C-alpha positions in Angstrom: -18.1 -66.0 62.6 -16.2 -67.7 59.9 -15.4 -66.0 56.7 -18.3 -68.1 54.2 -21.1 -66.8 57.2 -19.5 -63.5 56.4 -20.1 -63.8 52.8 -23.6 -65.0 53.3 -24.7 -62.2 55.5 -23.3 -60.0 52.7 -25.3 -61.9 50.4 -28.7 -61.3 52.4 -27.6 -57.4 53.0 -27.7 -57.0 49.4 -30.9 -58.7 48.8 -32.6 -56.7 51.2 -30.9 -53.7 49.5 -32.0 -54.5 46.3 -35.4 -55.5 47.1 -35.5 -52.4 48.6 -34.5 -50.2 46.0 -35.0 -52.2 42.9 -38.1 -54.5 43.9 -39.2 -55.4 40.4 -36.0 -56.2 39.1 -35.0 -58.5 42.4 -38.0 -60.3 42.3 -37.5 -61.3 38.6 -34.1 -62.7 39.7 -35.3 -64.1 42.7 -38.3 -65.5 40.6 -36.3 -66.8 37.7 -34.0 -68.4 40.5 -36.4 -70.4 41.7 -38.2 -71.7 38.5 -35.3 -72.8 37.0 -34.6 -74.9 40.5 -37.5 -76.5 40.5 -37.2 -79.1 37.7 -37.4 -82.5 38.7 -35.0 -84.5 36.7 -32.1 -83.6 39.0 -32.2 -83.8 42.5 -31.3 -80.7 44.9 -27.9 -82.6 46.3 -27.1 -83.0 42.6 -28.0 -79.5 41.6 -26.2 -77.8 44.3 -22.9 -80.2 43.7 -23.5 -78.2 40.0 -24.0 -75.1 41.4 -20.6 -75.6 43.7 -18.8 -76.4 40.5 -20.3 -73.2 38.8 -19.2 -70.9 41.7 -16.0 -72.1 41.5 -15.2 -71.8 37.9 -17.4 -68.2 38.1 -14.9 -67.1 40.6 -17.7 -66.1 43.0 -17.0 -66.4 46.8 -20.6 -65.6 47.9 -22.0 -68.0 45.4 -19.2 -70.7 47.0 -20.5 -70.0 50.4 -24.2 -70.2 49.6 -23.9 -73.4 47.6 -21.7 -75.3 49.8 -24.0 -74.4 52.6 -26.9 -76.0 50.5 -25.2 -78.4 49.6 -24.7 -79.7 53.2 -28.2 -78.8 53.7 -29.1 -81.2 50.8 -27.2 -84.5 52.2 -24.1 -83.6 50.1 -20.7 -85.5 51.4 -17.6 -83.4 52.2 -16.1 -85.5 48.9 -18.7 -84.8 47.0 -18.2 -81.1 47.7 -14.6 -81.0 46.8 -15.0 -83.0 44.0 -17.7 -80.8 42.3 -15.1 -77.9 43.1 -12.3 -79.9 40.8 -14.8 -80.5 38.3 -14.4 -76.7 37.6 -10.7 -77.0 37.9 -10.6 -79.3 35.1 -12.5 -77.2 32.8 -11.6 -73.7 34.3 -7.4 -74.4 34.9 -5.5 -72.4 37.2 -8.1 -69.6 38.4 -10.4 -72.2 39.3 -7.8 -73.9 41.0 -7.4 -70.7 43.4 -10.9 -70.8 44.2 -10.6 -73.5 46.0 -9.2 -71.7 49.0 -12.9 -70.6 49.5 -14.2 -73.6 48.8 -12.3 -75.3 51.7 -13.3 -71.9 54.0 -16.6 -72.9 53.3 -16.5 -76.6 53.7 -14.4 -76.8 56.7 -17.1 -73.9 58.2 -20.3 -75.2 57.4 -19.1 -79.5 57.8 -17.5 -78.5 61.3 -21.2 -76.9 62.3 -23.5 -80.1 60.7 -21.4 -82.2 63.0 
């Protein structure tokens, strides 16, 4: 199992644990995510590319893994995902540049398995 898939497993485990121990808070957060993602002006591919850039800028390896996988599923190309990461570097500089490492780990892993 690759690094990115391990991160996704950690997200799933965290969500299970929080759902059990803090159900109201977890439902509220997940409900907000679902509502926020339902807007109709942007298609899912574009939203996931934005999320990839934000995940890199936010320096969240779990978010990077999750949104790269979702971008692949939404039909984003490998180059689109990498460019979205570079937009984070443009706005966030050196720290975001270093988070291109987990971005490439996820890109390599998820694009290899989608081919």
